Each structure stands twice: as structure tokens, then as C-alpha cells.
C-alpha positions as CSV (number, residue, x, y, z in Angstrom):
1,M,76.1,74.7,108.5
2,A,78.6,73.3,106.0
3,S,76.7,74.7,103.0
4,R,76.8,78.2,104.5
5,S,80.6,78.2,104.8
6,E,83.1,79.6,102.2
7,R,86.8,79.9,101.8
8,L,88.6,83.2,102.1
9,R,89.4,84.8,98.8
10,A,92.9,86.0,99.6
11,P,96.5,85.1,98.4
12,L,98.3,82.3,100.2
13,I,101.6,84.1,100.2
14,T,101.6,87.4,102.2
15,P,104.2,89.2,104.3
16,L,102.7,87.7,107.4
17,S,102.8,84.2,106.1
18,L,106.4,84.6,105.1
19,V,107.4,85.9,108.5
20,L,105.5,83.0,110.1
21,A,107.3,80.5,107.7
22,V,110.7,81.9,108.7
23,I,109.9,81.4,112.4
24,V,108.8,77.9,111.7
25,V,112.0,77.1,109.8
26,V,114.2,78.4,112.6
27,A,112.2,76.4,115.2
28,A,112.5,73.3,113.0
29,W,116.2,73.5,113.2
30,F,116.1,73.4,117.0
31,V,113.6,70.6,116.8
32,Y,116.2,68.7,114.7
33,L,118.9,69.4,117.3
34,R,116.6,68.1,120.0
35,F,116.1,64.8,118.3
36,A,119.7,64.5,117.0
37,L,121.5,65.4,120.2
38,G,119.0,64.5,122.9
39,I,116.7,66.5,125.1
40,G,119.4,67.5,127.5
41,A,121.4,69.3,124.8
42,I,118.8,72.1,124.4
43,A,116.3,71.9,127.3
44,N,116.8,73.0,131.0
45,I,114.4,70.4,132.4
46,N,115.8,68.3,135.3
47,A,114.8,65.8,137.9
48,G,113.0,68.4,139.9
49,Y,111.1,69.9,136.9
50,P,110.5,66.9,134.6
51,W,108.2,69.0,132.5
52,G,109.0,72.5,131.1
53,I,107.6,75.1,128.9
54,W,106.9,72.6,126.1
55,V,104.4,70.7,128.1
56,V,102.9,73.7,129.8
57,V,102.5,76.0,126.8
58,D,102.2,73.5,123.9
59,V,100.2,70.9,125.6
60,V,98.4,72.2,128.7
61,I,97.8,75.7,127.4
62,G,97.7,74.7,123.7
63,S,95.0,72.2,124.2
64,A,92.9,74.7,126.2
65,L,93.3,77.2,123.4
66,G,92.0,74.4,121.1
67,C,88.7,74.2,123.1
68,G,86.9,76.6,120.8
69,G,85.1,73.8,119.0
70,F,84.3,72.1,122.3
71,A,82.9,75.2,123.8
72,M,80.8,76.1,120.8
73,A,79.6,72.5,120.5
74,L,78.2,72.9,124.0
75,L,76.2,76.0,123.0
76,I,75.1,74.9,119.6
77,Y,74.4,71.2,120.0
78,I,73.7,70.8,123.7
79,F,72.0,74.1,124.5
80,N,70.4,74.3,121.0
81,K,71.8,77.7,120.1
82,G,71.7,77.1,116.3
83,E,72.0,80.8,115.4
84,L,75.7,80.5,116.5
85,S,76.4,77.9,113.8
86,P,78.5,80.2,111.6
87,L,81.1,80.4,114.4
88,M,81.4,76.6,114.7
89,R,83.6,75.6,111.8
90,P,86.3,78.3,112.4
91,A,86.3,77.3,116.1
92,L,86.6,73.6,115.0
93,L,89.6,74.4,112.8
94,G,91.3,76.2,115.6
95,G,90.7,73.2,117.9
96,L,91.9,70.9,115.2
97,F,95.3,72.5,115.0
98,G,95.5,73.3,118.8
99,Y,95.1,69.6,119.7
100,T,97.0,68.2,116.8
101,L,100.1,70.3,117.6
102,A,99.6,69.7,121.3
103,G,99.8,65.9,120.7
104,A,102.8,66.3,118.4
105,A,104.6,68.6,120.8
106,V,104.5,65.8,123.5
107,L,107.2,64.1,121.4
108,F,109.6,67.0,122.2
109,D,109.4,66.2,125.9
110,L,109.6,62.4,125.8
111,G,113.0,61.0,126.6
112,R,112.5,57.9,124.6
113,W,110.4,59.5,122.0
114,W,110.8,56.6,119.5
115,Q,108.6,54.5,121.7
116,F,105.6,56.8,121.5
117,Y,103.6,54.1,119.7
118,N,103.4,52.1,122.9
119,I,100.4,54.3,123.8
120,L,98.5,52.1,121.4
121,S,99.7,48.9,123.1
122,P,97.3,47.8,125.9
123,W,99.9,45.4,127.4
124,H,102.1,48.4,128.2
125,W,99.3,50.5,129.9
126,N,99.5,51.5,133.5
127,L,95.8,51.6,134.3
128,N,96.5,53.7,137.5
129,S,98.1,56.5,135.5
130,V,96.3,59.8,135.0
131,M,98.6,60.6,132.1
132,L,97.5,57.4,130.3
133,E,93.9,58.7,130.3
134,I,95.0,62.1,129.1
135,A,97.1,60.6,126.3
136,L,94.4,58.2,125.1
137,C,91.7,60.9,125.2
138,V,93.8,63.5,123.3
139,F,94.7,60.9,120.7
140,V,91.1,59.9,120.1
141,Y,89.9,63.5,120.2
142,V,92.4,64.6,117.5
143,I,91.0,61.9,115.2
144,V,87.4,63.0,116.1
145,L,88.3,66.6,115.2
146,W,89.7,65.7,111.8
147,L,86.6,63.7,111.1
148,E,84.4,66.5,112.2
149,F,86.2,68.9,109.9
150,S,86.4,66.5,107.0
151,P,83.1,67.8,105.3
152,A,85.1,71.0,104.5
153,F,87.6,68.9,102.5
154,F,84.8,67.0,100.8
155,E,83.0,70.3,99.9
156,R,86.2,71.7,98.5
157,F,86.8,68.8,96.2
158,G,83.1,68.0,95.4
159,W,83.1,64.6,97.1
160,K,79.4,64.7,97.9
161,G,79.0,61.0,98.7
162,L,81.7,61.1,101.4
163,R,80.4,64.3,102.8
164,R,76.9,62.8,103.2
165,F,78.3,59.7,104.8
166,V,80.2,61.7,107.4
167,E,77.3,64.1,108.1
168,N,75.0,61.1,108.6
169,W,77.3,60.0,111.5
170,M,78.1,63.5,112.7
171,W,75.9,63.0,115.8
172,V,78.4,60.4,117.0
173,L,81.4,62.6,116.4
174,I,79.7,65.5,118.2
175,A,78.9,63.3,121.2
176,L,82.6,62.2,121.4
177,G,83.7,65.8,120.8
178,V,81.9,66.9,123.9
179,V,82.7,64.0,126.2
180,L,86.4,63.6,125.5
181,P,87.5,67.2,126.3
182,F,85.6,67.0,129.6
183,M,87.7,63.9,130.4
184,H,91.2,65.0,129.4
185,Q,90.9,68.7,130.4
186,S,89.8,67.7,133.9
187,S,92.6,65.1,134.0
188,L,95.1,67.8,133.4
189,G,94.0,69.1,136.8
190,S,94.0,65.6,138.3
191,A,97.7,65.2,137.3
192,L,98.5,68.0,139.7
193,V,96.3,66.6,142.6
194,V,98.8,63.7,143.0
195,L,101.6,66.2,143.7
196,G,100.2,66.8,147.2
197,Q,102.3,69.2,149.3
198,K,104.6,70.0,146.4
199,L,101.8,72.3,145.2
200,D,101.3,75.7,146.8
201,P,98.2,75.8,149.1
202,L,96.7,78.5,146.9
203,Y,96.5,75.9,144.1
204,N,96.5,72.6,145.9
205,T,92.9,71.6,145.9
206,A,90.8,68.5,145.1
207,F,88.8,70.7,142.8
208,L,91.6,71.1,140.3
209,P,89.8,68.9,137.7
210,L,86.7,71.1,137.8
211,L,88.7,74.3,137.7
212,F,90.8,73.1,134.7
213,V,87.8,72.0,132.6
214,T,85.7,75.1,133.3
215,S,88.6,77.5,132.6
216,A,89.3,75.6,129.4
217,I,85.7,76.2,128.3
218,A,86.1,79.9,129.0
219,M,89.3,80.0,127.0
220,G,87.5,78.3,124.2
221,F,84.9,81.1,124.1
222,G,87.7,83.6,124.3
223,V,89.4,82.0,121.3
224,V,86.2,82.3,119.3
225,V,85.8,86.0,120.1
226,V,89.4,86.8,119.3
227,E,89.6,84.8,116.1
228,A,86.3,86.1,114.7
229,T,87.3,89.7,115.5
230,V,90.8,89.5,114.0
231,V,89.5,87.7,110.8
232,S,86.7,90.2,110.2
233,H,89.0,93.2,110.6
234,S,92.1,91.8,108.9
235,F,90.2,90.7,105.8
236,R,87.4,93.3,105.7
237,R,84.6,90.9,106.3
238,A,81.3,91.8,107.8
239,S,81.4,91.8,111.6
240,E,80.1,88.8,113.5
241,H,79.7,91.0,116.6
242,A,76.0,90.2,117.0
243,L,76.8,86.5,117.5
244,L,79.9,87.2,119.6
245,V,77.8,89.3,122.1
246,K,75.7,86.2,122.8
247,V,78.8,84.1,123.3
248,A,80.2,86.9,125.6
249,V,77.3,86.7,128.0
250,V,77.8,83.0,128.6
251,M,81.6,83.6,128.9
252,G,81.0,86.4,131.4
253,W,78.8,84.3,133.8
254,L,81.2,81.4,133.5
255,L,84.2,83.6,134.5
256,L,82.3,85.2,137.3
257,G,81.2,81.8,138.7
258,W,84.7,80.4,138.3
259,T,86.3,83.3,140.2
260,L,83.8,83.2,143.1
261,F,84.2,79.4,143.4
262,R,88.0,79.7,143.2
263,W,88.2,82.2,146.1
264,G,85.5,80.6,148.1
265,E,87.3,77.3,147.9
266,V,90.6,78.9,149.0
267,A,88.8,80.5,151.9
268,Y,87.1,77.2,152.9
269,R,90.5,75.4,153.1
270,G,91.8,78.1,155.4
271,A,94.5,79.2,152.8
272,L,93.2,82.7,152.3
273,G,96.0,84.2,154.4
274,G,98.4,83.3,151.5
275,V,96.8,85.9,149.2
276,L,98.5,88.7,151.2
277,G,101.9,87.1,151.0
278,W,104.7,87.9,148.5
279,S,105.2,84.8,146.3
280,G,104.9,83.8,142.8
281,A,101.7,81.9,143.5
282,T,100.2,84.9,145.2
283,L,101.0,87.2,142.3
284,T,99.6,84.8,139.7
285,L,96.4,84.3,141.8
286,W,95.8,88.0,141.8
287,L,96.7,88.4,138.1
288,E,94.4,85.6,137.0
289,T,91.6,87.0,139.2
290,L,91.9,90.5,137.8
291,L,92.0,89.3,134.2
292,A,88.9,87.1,134.8
293,L,87.0,89.9,136.5
294,F,87.9,92.4,133.8
295,A,86.6,90.1,131.1
296,A,83.5,89.3,133.1
297,W,82.7,93.0,133.6
298,V,83.0,93.6,129.8
299,C,80.9,90.6,128.9
300,L,78.1,91.3,131.4
301,S,77.9,95.1,130.9
302,A,77.0,97.4,128.0
303,A,80.8,97.5,127.1
304,R,80.3,94.2,125.3
305,Q,78.4,96.1,122.5
306,D,81.7,97.8,121.6
307,G,83.8,95.5,119.5
308,R,87.1,96.8,120.8
309,W,86.2,96.2,124.4
310,L,84.9,92.7,123.6
311,F,88.1,91.9,121.8
312,L,90.1,93.0,124.8
313,A,87.9,90.8,127.0
314,G,88.6,87.8,124.7
315,V,92.4,88.5,125.0
316,A,92.0,88.8,128.8
317,V,90.3,85.4,129.0
318,L,93.1,83.8,127.1
319,L,95.7,85.4,129.4
320,F,93.7,84.4,132.4
321,G,93.6,80.7,131.5
322,S,97.3,80.8,130.5
323,V,98.4,82.4,133.7
324,Y,96.4,79.9,135.7
325,R,98.0,76.9,133.9
326,V,101.6,78.3,134.0
327,A,101.1,79.0,137.7
328,A,99.7,75.6,138.6
329,Y,102.3,73.6,136.6
330,L,105.4,75.7,137.2
331,V,105.1,78.7,139.6
332,A,103.1,77.0,142.3
333,Y,105.0,73.8,142.0
334,H,107.8,73.3,144.6
335,P,109.9,70.1,144.1
336,V,111.8,68.5,146.9
337,G,115.4,69.4,146.7
338,N,117.4,72.4,145.4
339,Y,116.0,72.5,141.9
340,S,115.1,75.5,139.7
341,Y,113.9,75.9,136.1
342,F,113.9,78.5,133.5
343,P,113.3,77.7,129.8
344,S,116.4,77.8,127.6
345,F,116.5,79.8,124.4
346,P,115.9,76.7,122.1
347,E,112.9,75.8,124.3
348,L,111.4,79.3,123.8
349,V,112.1,79.2,120.0
350,I,110.5,75.8,119.6
351,T,107.4,77.0,121.6
352,V,107.1,80.2,119.5
353,G,107.6,78.0,116.4
354,V,104.7,75.8,117.3
355,I,102.4,78.8,117.7
356,A,103.6,80.3,114.4
357,F,102.9,77.0,112.6
358,E,99.4,76.9,114.1
359,I,98.6,80.4,112.9
360,L,100.1,79.8,109.5
361,A,98.2,76.5,109.0
362,Y,95.0,78.2,110.1
363,L,95.5,81.0,107.5
364,V,96.2,78.4,104.8
365,F,93.1,76.4,105.6
366,V,90.7,79.3,105.7
367,K,92.0,80.3,102.3
368,M,91.8,76.8,100.8
369,F,88.7,75.3,102.4
370,P,85.1,76.5,103.2
371,V,85.6,77.5,106.9
372,L,84.2,81.0,107.4
373,G,80.5,81.8,107.6
374,A,79.3,82.9,104.2
375,H,77.3,85.8,105.7
376,G,80.6,87.4,106.6
377,A,81.8,88.0,103.1
378,A,80.6,91.5,102.7
379,H,83.8,93.1,101.4
380,P,86.7,91.8,99.3
381,A,89.7,90.6,101.4
382,R,92.8,92.7,101.7
383,K,95.6,91.7,99.3
């Protein structure tokens, strides 16, 4: 797989990269204020809402958007779909930045952020904490992702010995890269189970771990579809649509099964009456369902043969998973007491800045290191 990858022949500095850099610089200023003045100076989180948009978007959604490598690893290495290998390294790169930035963004939301290193101190661990398992799994998974991607560095600089050494042990990294996301993505759902009656009945279920991990896999497939489509069109590369169609079929069945299970579980608990109400949880349930069913229809019908429809399906999957996570962590969460939350302007700017940095870093890496499948270089990239 590595020998069939190449770097994108395009300039590093473009109008898009400059715009992204400006956004990152503005966000960096607010990050400085957060650490210089304290979290209360710029964030609207409170005792009722101890987590805000940073945790939900940068960590909960960001890590799910980084599941492209995890999802493709399941298909390529577990289900032996080797023909999809050209999609693996770009998906891995997206996961690398998604998880690295998700882990870094946790520091924004920590009150005593300077004590973050205690996660590596076993004598400080609370073994009954779901958050401990999430933190440790994400920490280890970030290391695994960088090691999995390291052959791209070694190819770029001609370090053949190091490349062979890592590739000889790649089976261990692949195994960890499949197991760890199952653990921490499901635990993101487990963290909500402990809320009990604070969570709306439409979302309060013991199956939250299963719903979270399976929706993360679907989002991983969606990221692969969107990323491959955008890159091929933006840089005039040969389309990878034939490979994306195969991914779409798997994504479609997963989404259909997820939606049927979701509604069946709500009905089994006797909470189906809530879907006819008028609340934030009701609206998000219908929205995530419509997005999932639309994407499933495209993926399981002849519409998937049209690149434009398939791209829209990929976007719908990303929106579906994002809506579900925002709803579960913020909209469907009802704290005890008269508390409310809406993100402040600095919180929004920092969130947008993290996303901009991830896109910018991805563009830099695909232009500097062999990431994209070599078969896709059919036309010169746009200047």
C-alpha cells in the first residue's frame, strides 16, 4: 500500500491555505486568553453544563470524524477488502489529525490544565471512571496512529530501514488501531449512561455505547467519501468513485440497521410517544433519522453511481453523526437546577480554529508526504 502512494504536486501556499492560517491565528489569540485569564473569562460553561462546545465538537464529534482510518481498517484488514487499500492512507491521515487535535482540545476544557500529565500517573487513577478509560484509550490510539502513518515519513526521506522495521510490526498496530476505537467510542456513550434521568427518554438508553461506536464507524466511511471526492475534484485527480461505491454499500446497510435499531429500541422502552412532542430532543431525533435514511437511500440505490449524489450522502452521514452527538451531550441533557448554556463567541472561534487547523495540516501533509493513491494522479493539480 505504501509503495503505491504519492504526494500531491501542488504549491503549499494558496488562497485557501492563507485563509485557513488567518482563522488559526485568530483562534490562537483566544486560546491564549483562555490560558492566561482562565476558562471562566471566555467560556459560558457552568455547574449545570460542565462541558460545552469544545468537548462536544472538538472531542466527541472530532474523534468520530477521525474514525476514517478505523472504519477502513475494518474493511481492508478484517474483512479482507484489499482493493480498497488506496483509500487507507488518506483516511489514516484524517484520523491522525482528528484524534490528535481532539486530545489536545481537551486541555481547553480542563480547569487545572497544567496537571494533565497526571493521566500517566497510575496512583492518581480512579478505576471506576469511564472518563479515565476514554482518556487512556485516546492517548494510546493517537500514538498508534502516528506510528501507523510513520512509513509515509520514512518513504519521503528515504529511510528504508525504519520503514521496514515499522511495517514488520504493522500487524500489531493494526490490531490496536481496531480495538482501541471500539473501546473509547463506546465509552463516549457510556459516559452518558451514568446521567440517568438527566438525559431525555429519547436518548436515555443502555445501548448508548453501541449506538455511539456504530455511528462513529458510519461517520468514518462518510469522511472517506467526502475527502476522496473533494480531493479528486479540487486537484483534478482521477476519480476514486469505483472504490467509493463499494464503501457506500457498507455505509448504507450500517445506517439502515442503525436507524431501525434506534427506533425499535425507543419503542421497546415505551418512549415512542415523545417523538410527537415539540422539544429539542424530538427535533434532533427526526433530523438525525432523516439524514441517515437519505444517506442510506443513496448508498443502496442506483443513485450511488452518481458522484454528486454520493458526495451528498457522505455529507449527510457526517451531519447525522454530529447531530446525534450534539443532541445527546447538550440538547437532550437536562441538568438539575436553573441552568442554561449557549457557547460564547470565543468558544465558537476556537472551535472553528481547530477545524481550520486540521484542514490546513491535512493539505500540508498530502503535499509533502506520499498519502494519496498513485492511481489517482491522472491530471496535473490545480495551481
